[in-house]
Backbone bond lengths (Angstrom), bond angles and torsions (degrees), N, CA, C in turn:
res aa  C-N    CA-C-N  psi(-1)  N-CA   C-N-CA  omega(-1)  CA-C   N-CA-C  phi
1 X - - - 1.439 - - 1.521 108.80 -
2 X 1.323 115.39 133.81 1.462 118.11 -179.29 1.511 109.21 -106.67
3 X 1.285 115.74 144.71 1.467 121.22 178.94 1.505 108.43 -125.61
4 X 1.300 116.65 152.00 1.455 119.90 175.76 1.505 109.07 -86.46
5 X 1.310 116.44 -173.14 1.460 118.58 -172.98 1.536 112.45 -69.91
6 X 1.320 119.32 -14.44 1.466 121.11 177.19 1.515 111.12 -89.77
7 X 1.275 118.75 -5.78 1.453 121.87 178.49 1.511 112.68 88.55
8 X 1.315 119.09 15.77 1.454 122.39 -178.44 1.522 108.23 -96.82
9 X 1.322 115.66 136.63 1.460 120.33 179.83 1.507 108.22 -69.76
10 X 1.312 117.80 131.35 1.452 120.73 -178.51 1.513 110.21 -75.33
11 X 1.312 115.13 161.50 1.460 121.66 -178.04 1.528 111.19 -63.87
12 X 1.272 115.83 -40.34 1.470 119.69 -179.56 1.517 110.35 -64.95
13 X 1.304 116.65 -37.16 1.464 119.56 -179.66 1.514 109.98 -69.25
14 X 1.302 117.38 -35.46 1.472 120.08 179.43 1.509 110.58 -68.61
15 X 1.330 117.15 -33.81 1.461 120.27 179.04 1.522 111.79 -71.94
16 X 1.316 114.89 -24.89 1.451 119.33 -177.68 1.516 113.18 -83.18
17 X 1.272 117.73 -0.52 1.460 119.70 -179.55 1.502 110.07 -59.00
18 X 1.225 112.03 152.62 1.461 118.80 -179.34 1.521 109.06 -79.51
19 X 1.321 116.35 144.69 1.453 122.65 177.49 1.519 110.62 -59.14
20 X 1.283 117.72 -27.83 1.459 121.78 -178.07 1.534 111.37 -69.14
21 X 1.304 117.36 -30.95 1.449 120.16 179.40 1.528 111.55 -70.35
22 X 1.356 122.07 -33.39 1.459 126.05 -177.36 1.517 112.06 -81.67
23 X 1.302 117.86 -23.13 1.458 121.66 -176.33 1.525 112.77 -59.96
24 X 1.334 121.87 -44.92 1.463 119.75 179.01 1.545 112.59 -63.64
25 X 1.328 117.93 -32.72 1.468 120.41 178.50 1.522 110.92 -66.54
26 X 1.333 117.41 -40.05 1.464 120.90 178.70 1.514 110.28 -65.27
27 X 1.326 115.72 -40.63 1.463 119.20 -179.85 1.532 110.16 -65.93
28 X 1.288 118.40 -36.64 1.470 123.14 -179.82 1.527 110.18 -66.18
29 X 1.340 117.18 -42.71 1.456 121.05 179.20 1.525 110.52 -65.26
30 X 1.310 117.60 -41.96 1.459 121.44 178.57 1.525 110.57 -64.61
31 X 1.314 117.00 -38.10 1.469 121.10 179.43 1.529 109.98 -66.23
32 X 1.327 117.66 -37.60 1.470 120.54 177.90 1.521 110.45 -64.57
33 X 1.325 117.46 -43.93 1.457 121.01 179.45 1.513 110.96 -61.82
34 X 1.338 116.42 -42.55 1.462 120.22 179.17 1.528 111.09 -64.61
35 X 1.317 117.42 -39.89 1.464 121.42 179.31 1.531 110.43 -64.61
36 X 1.341 117.36 -40.41 1.460 121.22 178.79 1.519 110.91 -65.57
37 X 1.329 117.99 -42.73 1.470 121.37 177.22 1.518 111.19 -62.49
38 X 1.316 116.04 -42.60 1.456 120.39 179.85 1.530 110.59 -64.61
39 X 1.315 117.01 -39.25 1.456 121.33 179.21 1.531 110.86 -64.90
40 X 1.342 117.15 -44.40 1.465 121.21 177.52 1.520 111.34 -63.26
41 X 1.317 117.10 -42.77 1.457 121.90 -179.65 1.526 110.37 -64.23
42 X 1.328 117.06 -40.10 1.468 120.85 178.75 1.529 110.59 -65.63
43 X 1.317 116.66 -40.26 1.457 120.92 178.64 1.532 110.62 -63.11
44 X 1.316 117.43 -45.13 1.471 121.73 179.02 1.526 110.43 -62.19
45 X 1.325 117.08 -44.46 1.472 120.86 -179.75 1.531 110.59 -63.53
46 X 1.328 117.14 -38.66 1.467 121.14 178.84 1.519 110.76 -64.65
47 X 1.321 116.81 -42.97 1.451 120.74 178.87 1.537 111.18 -64.47
48 X 1.305 117.99 -43.27 1.469 121.76 178.50 1.526 109.97 -62.88
49 X 1.324 116.82 -42.55 1.463 121.52 179.85 1.542 109.97 -62.46
50 X 1.317 117.62 -44.33 1.464 121.28 179.58 1.512 111.98 -65.30
51 X 1.342 116.89 -40.67 1.453 121.35 178.58 1.528 111.04 -63.45
52 X 1.310 116.62 -44.76 1.469 120.56 177.94 1.533 110.53 -62.53
53 X 1.322 117.55 -40.68 1.459 120.93 178.29 1.521 111.34 -62.92
54 X 1.325 117.64 -42.52 1.461 121.88 178.06 1.518 111.78 -62.67
55 X 1.330 116.30 -44.76 1.468 120.31 178.62 1.524 110.18 -61.84
56 X 1.319 117.30 -41.90 1.465 121.61 179.11 1.530 110.69 -62.08
57 X 1.319 118.03 -42.00 1.467 120.85 179.16 1.525 110.59 -64.34
58 X 1.333 118.04 -42.43 1.462 121.82 178.79 1.528 110.66 -62.07
59 X 1.332 116.84 -43.54 1.471 120.29 179.47 1.520 110.26 -62.26
60 X 1.336 117.24 -43.77 1.465 120.20 179.93 1.537 111.12 -63.80
61 X 1.326 117.95 -38.45 1.462 120.82 178.14 1.528 111.31 -65.55
62 X 1.334 116.35 -40.30 1.464 119.40 177.35 1.521 111.62 -63.35
63 X 1.305 116.59 -41.61 1.480 119.95 178.80 1.529 109.20 -63.44
64 X 1.325 116.56 -43.10 1.469 120.57 178.07 1.528 110.26 -62.37
65 X 1.352 118.00 -41.32 1.457 122.70 179.43 1.526 110.54 -63.56
66 X 1.329 117.23 -40.98 1.467 120.15 178.91 1.527 111.36 -62.73
67 X 1.316 116.62 -41.62 1.468 118.80 177.80 1.529 110.53 -65.41
68 X 1.339 116.87 -35.99 1.459 120.91 178.12 1.525 110.21 -64.44
69 X 1.345 116.52 -43.16 1.464 120.71 -179.66 1.527 110.05 -65.40
70 X 1.311 117.50 -41.59 1.465 120.41 -179.55 1.520 110.39 -64.40
71 X 1.320 118.18 -41.82 1.463 121.30 -177.86 1.527 112.50 -70.55
72 X 1.340 117.51 -37.10 1.458 121.45 -174.30 1.528 111.87 -116.27
73 X 1.315 118.67 35.09 1.464 121.10 -174.71 1.524 112.28 -65.70
74 X 1.309 118.65 -38.01 1.464 121.14 -178.57 1.534 109.99 -64.07
75 X 1.323 116.89 -43.55 1.458 120.04 179.85 1.532 111.41 -65.57
76 X 1.325 116.18 -38.19 1.471 120.19 -179.78 1.512 110.31 -66.28
77 X 1.352 117.65 -46.42 1.460 120.66 179.36 1.524 110.90 -63.91
78 X 1.317 117.10 -39.44 1.468 120.60 177.23 1.518 111.52 -61.97
79 X 1.328 117.57 -42.19 1.462 121.76 177.99 1.521 112.35 -63.87
80 X 1.352 116.22 -41.13 1.472 119.70 178.40 1.524 111.06 -64.09
81 X 1.331 117.42 -43.73 1.465 120.68 179.59 1.528 110.01 -65.59
82 X 1.341 117.52 -40.49 1.459 120.43 177.95 1.525 111.26 -62.03
83 X 1.321 117.24 -42.14 1.477 120.80 179.27 1.530 110.38 -64.78
84 X 1.337 116.62 -40.03 1.458 120.34 179.28 1.529 110.99 -63.22
85 X 1.349 117.58 -45.11 1.449 120.29 -179.68 1.533 111.55 -70.55
86 X 1.314 117.94 -32.18 1.465 120.28 176.47 1.529 110.16 -64.90
87 X 1.311 117.51 -44.25 1.467 121.17 177.38 1.516 112.22 -62.99
88 X 1.353 116.34 -41.83 1.459 120.82 178.21 1.527 110.71 -64.27
89 X 1.338 116.97 -40.46 1.465 121.13 179.35 1.519 112.05 -65.18
90 X 1.319 116.49 -41.53 1.468 119.53 178.70 1.524 110.44 -64.56
91 X 1.317 116.92 -43.15 1.471 120.84 -179.76 1.527 110.58 -63.34
92 X 1.334 116.75 -47.15 1.462 119.76 179.58 1.522 111.51 -64.25
93 X 1.326 117.03 -40.29 1.462 120.41 179.15 1.518 111.68 -60.74
94 X 1.321 116.59 -43.06 1.464 119.94 178.69 1.523 111.81 -68.50
95 X 1.322 115.59 -36.85 1.462 121.00 -178.24 1.534 111.11 -68.77
96 X 1.328 117.34 -42.42 1.457 121.05 -174.59 1.522 113.12 -81.85
97 X 1.321 118.30 -30.20 1.461 120.48 -176.61 1.517 113.64 -96.33
98 X 1.299 117.34 0.02 1.456 120.39 179.92 1.520 110.21 -68.33
99 X 1.311 116.85 135.62 1.455 120.54 178.34 1.519 109.12 -74.63
100 X 1.291 114.90 130.50 1.457 119.64 179.78 1.523 108.94 -77.85
101 X 1.312 114.79 139.29 1.449 119.83 179.92 1.524 109.26 -77.63
102 X 1.287 115.67 132.33 1.449 121.22 178.93 1.523 107.48 -115.47
103 X 1.305 115.61 122.75 1.451 120.68 179.56 1.515 108.14 -100.03
104 X 1.298 115.55 121.24 1.452 121.22 179.77 1.519 108.04 -107.94
105 X 1.307 114.59 119.99 1.452 120.02 178.34 1.519 106.95 -106.28
106 X 1.291 115.11 116.85 1.449 119.76 -178.21 1.515 107.72 -133.41
107 X 1.300 114.53 124.45 1.453 119.28 177.97 1.514 109.19 -88.11
108 X 1.289 114.88 126.96 1.455 120.21 179.77 1.516 107.74 -113.22
109 X 1.305 116.92 119.46 1.465 118.05 178.59 1.524 110.71 -70.40
110 X 1.292 114.46 131.43 1.465 120.19 179.58 1.524 106.99 -105.60
111 X 1.295 115.88 121.11 1.463 117.47 -179.75 1.528 110.58 -68.04
112 X 1.305 114.83 136.10 1.458 119.89 178.69 1.524 108.55 -73.41
113 X 1.284 115.27 133.26 1.461 118.55 -178.78 1.525 110.79 -72.32
114 X 1.323 116.22 -33.13 1.463 120.10 176.75 1.513 108.11 -154.65
115 X 1.237 117.62 158.53 1.461 123.00 -179.72 1.523 109.31 -73.28
116 X 1.316 115.58 149.57 1.466 120.48 -179.53 1.529 109.22 -72.33
117 X 1.306 114.93 133.64 1.459 120.95 173.88 1.514 108.57 -122.20
118 X 1.290 114.54 130.59 1.462 121.44 -178.24 1.521 109.38 -72.18
119 X 1.322 115.95 135.37 1.454 121.99 178.73 1.526 108.00 -83.75
120 X 1.343 115.05 87.73 1.472 121.42 -175.86 1.528 111.84 -63.22
121 X 1.328 115.93 -36.50 1.461 120.07 -178.42 1.528 111.19 -63.14
122 X 1.336 116.06 -45.11 1.472 121.12 179.02 1.528 110.38 -66.06
123 X 1.339 115.82 -36.89 1.463 121.41 179.97 1.529 110.43 -63.06
124 X 1.333 117.15 -43.64 1.478 120.94 178.86 1.521 111.03 -70.88
125 X 1.337 115.69 -38.00 1.466 119.93 -179.24 1.536 111.06 -62.80
126 X 1.343 116.99 -40.69 1.463 120.57 -179.84 1.528 112.23 -80.67
127 X 1.325 117.90 -18.90 1.458 121.35 179.85 1.520 112.88 76.64
128 X 1.312 117.14 33.24 1.457 121.60 -179.52 1.527 108.35 -86.79
129 X 1.328 115.96 129.07 1.464 120.84 -179.26 1.529 109.97 -81.20
130 X 1.354 115.34 168.10 1.458 120.41 179.04 1.530 111.08 -62.79
131 X 1.332 117.91 -37.88 1.463 121.12 -179.54 1.534 110.61 -67.14
132 X 1.335 116.82 -40.87 1.469 120.10 177.83 1.517 110.66 -65.21
133 X 1.338 117.31 -38.08 1.458 120.89 176.49 1.529 110.75 -64.93
134 X 1.329 116.12 -39.28 1.462 120.63 177.66 1.526 110.55 -63.53
135 X 1.307 116.96 -40.79 1.476 121.24 178.59 1.525 110.08 -67.64
136 X 1.329 117.59 -38.49 1.472 120.44 177.17 1.529 110.68 -61.96
137 X 1.332 117.31 -41.02 1.466 120.42 177.79 1.524 111.21 -62.43
138 X 1.322 116.67 -41.25 1.474 120.26 179.88 1.528 111.36 -70.21
139 X 1.321 117.28 -34.75 1.481 120.78 175.15 1.523 108.83 -63.56
140 X 1.331 116.67 -40.00 1.461 121.09 179.61 1.525 111.32 -64.43
141 X 1.342 116.90 -28.29 1.463 120.80 177.09 1.517 112.07 -77.02
142 X 1.342 117.21 -8.75 1.460 121.48 176.33 1.517 114.14 93.46
143 X 1.313 117.93 16.87 1.466 120.71 -179.32 1.531 110.49 -81.83
144 X 1.329 115.09 149.14 1.464 120.50 176.86 1.520 109.00 -83.37
145 X 1.335 116.27 172.34 1.467 120.42 179.66 1.523 110.83 -60.71
146 X 1.312 116.78 -41.13 1.468 120.84 -179.22 1.536 110.48 -64.96
147 X 1.326 117.28 -41.71 1.464 120.69 179.24 1.528 111.36 -66.70
148 X 1.328 115.63 -38.47 1.466 119.36 177.30 1.527 109.95 -64.59
149 X 1.326 116.72 -42.17 1.466 120.94 179.61 1.525 110.70 -62.08
150 X 1.315 117.84 -42.63 1.465 121.26 178.81 1.531 110.91 -64.75
151 X 1.309 116.92 -38.78 1.454 121.49 -177.31 1.532 111.75 -70.50
152 X 1.344 116.04 -36.74 1.472 120.19 -176.77 1.532 112.58 -95.55
153 X 1.326 116.96 -1.25 1.467 122.93 -179.87 1.530 111.81 58.93
154 X 1.338 116.13 44.79 1.466 122.74 174.57 1.523 108.02 -128.60
155 X 1.311 116.47 172.83 1.469 119.13 178.80 1.530 109.89 -79.66
156 X 1.312 114.17 161.03 1.473 119.49 179.51 1.522 111.09 -65.64
157 X 1.319 117.76 -33.92 1.465 121.49 177.99 1.529 111.34 -64.86
158 X 1.337 116.92 -34.34 1.469 120.24 177.18 1.525 109.99 -65.39
159 X 1.326 115.71 -41.24 1.464 119.68 178.17 1.526 109.91 -63.73
160 X 1.328 116.95 -40.92 1.461 120.36 178.63 1.523 111.27 -63.35
161 X 1.324 116.43 -39.36 1.467 120.53 179.38 1.519 110.43 -65.01
162 X 1.347 116.60 -47.83 1.480 119.72 179.18 1.532 110.06 -62.63
163 X 1.320 117.77 -40.35 1.477 121.56 180.00 1.518 110.17 -63.21
164 X 1.322 116.54 -42.92 1.458 120.93 -179.08 1.527 110.83 -62.95
165 X 1.337 116.89 -44.76 1.473 120.37 178.21 1.525 110.82 -64.25
166 X 1.335 115.75 -39.27 1.468 121.09 179.23 1.524 110.67 -63.48
167 X 1.329 116.58 -43.51 1.472 120.96 179.33 1.522 110.22 -62.91
168 X 1.325 117.01 -39.45 1.466 120.39 178.43 1.534 110.87 -64.27
169 X 1.317 116.80 -42.94 1.463 120.39 -178.15 1.522 111.84 -68.28
170 X 1.343 116.44 -32.51 1.469 120.21 -179.87 1.537 112.23 -91.66
171 X 1.331 116.95 -4.49 1.481 122.82 -176.07 1.527 110.65 58.36
172 X 1.310 115.55 44.83 1.472 121.46 -179.49 1.516 109.09 -110.70
173 X 1.315 115.55 150.91 1.468 120.96 179.43 1.522 111.83 -104.13
174 X 1.333 115.90 -26.92 1.466 120.16 -176.45 1.518 109.51 -129.67
175 X 1.326 115.24 166.40 1.469 120.96 179.57 1.520 110.81 -62.90
176 X 1.341 115.85 -44.10 1.464 119.33 -178.00 1.522 111.21 -64.53
177 X 1.323 115.69 -36.71 1.459 119.13 178.99 1.532 110.06 -68.46
178 X 1.335 118.06 -36.66 1.469 121.55 178.22 1.527 110.44 -64.70
179 X 1.327 116.61 -41.38 1.469 120.13 178.69 1.519 110.25 -64.38
180 X 1.327 116.89 -43.73 1.463 120.54 -179.70 1.534 110.58 -62.09
181 X 1.313 117.19 -45.52 1.465 120.64 179.78 1.529 110.20 -64.69
182 X 1.350 116.62 -40.24 1.470 120.51 178.70 1.519 111.95 -61.56
183 X 1.339 117.46 -38.72 1.475 120.42 178.72 1.525 110.34 -69.67
184 X 1.333 116.45 -40.53 1.475 120.11 -179.22 1.524 111.56 -65.25
185 X 1.339 116.24 -33.12 1.460 119.56 -177.87 1.534 112.22 -87.96
186 X 1.303 118.03 -4.98 1.461 121.56 178.12 1.519 112.52 81.18
187 X 1.333 117.14 27.15 1.462 119.90 179.55 1.513 111.71 -89.20
188 X 1.332 116.75 -30.04 1.470 121.62 178.79 1.528 108.63 -133.92
189 X 1.336 115.98 153.17 1.477 117.83 -179.46 1.503 112.78 -71.60
């Protein structure tokens, strides 16, 4: 075998190798492949054997369970019926002895600490008219636009217009928000 100055075997020298030198390497590779196949085959056979053994054990347990049920069927049925009646008794006992909730609604008058006074300064500052204030009071009472219109003897569109202007002046988006802002500012009680 010839090598160059770096110690690497040249291509020509590798081609000149004797067939006898390569033969043991081929046999070694083939032996590795056979060993790997044998290992895989053994693993598969072991898994199949274990699976069959497990299935056999389950079948034998089921057969044993069936014989147990046949021999002691009266006791098993009696136990099931007893459990069913025990559950029914517990449910009925809880249902019949449960205390019924009683809701007591009692209105308690709360004395006003002071009489409501309208915040005239805030009313003038916001530019809210007497009619808009009247509509805000009726909204606070929970009346709809139609009910407010009937009460004030105006059209429903007039109520909507006054409500819209009122919401703009109070910077409110909804009726409930307008009522809340009106109470905070001292415009309505």
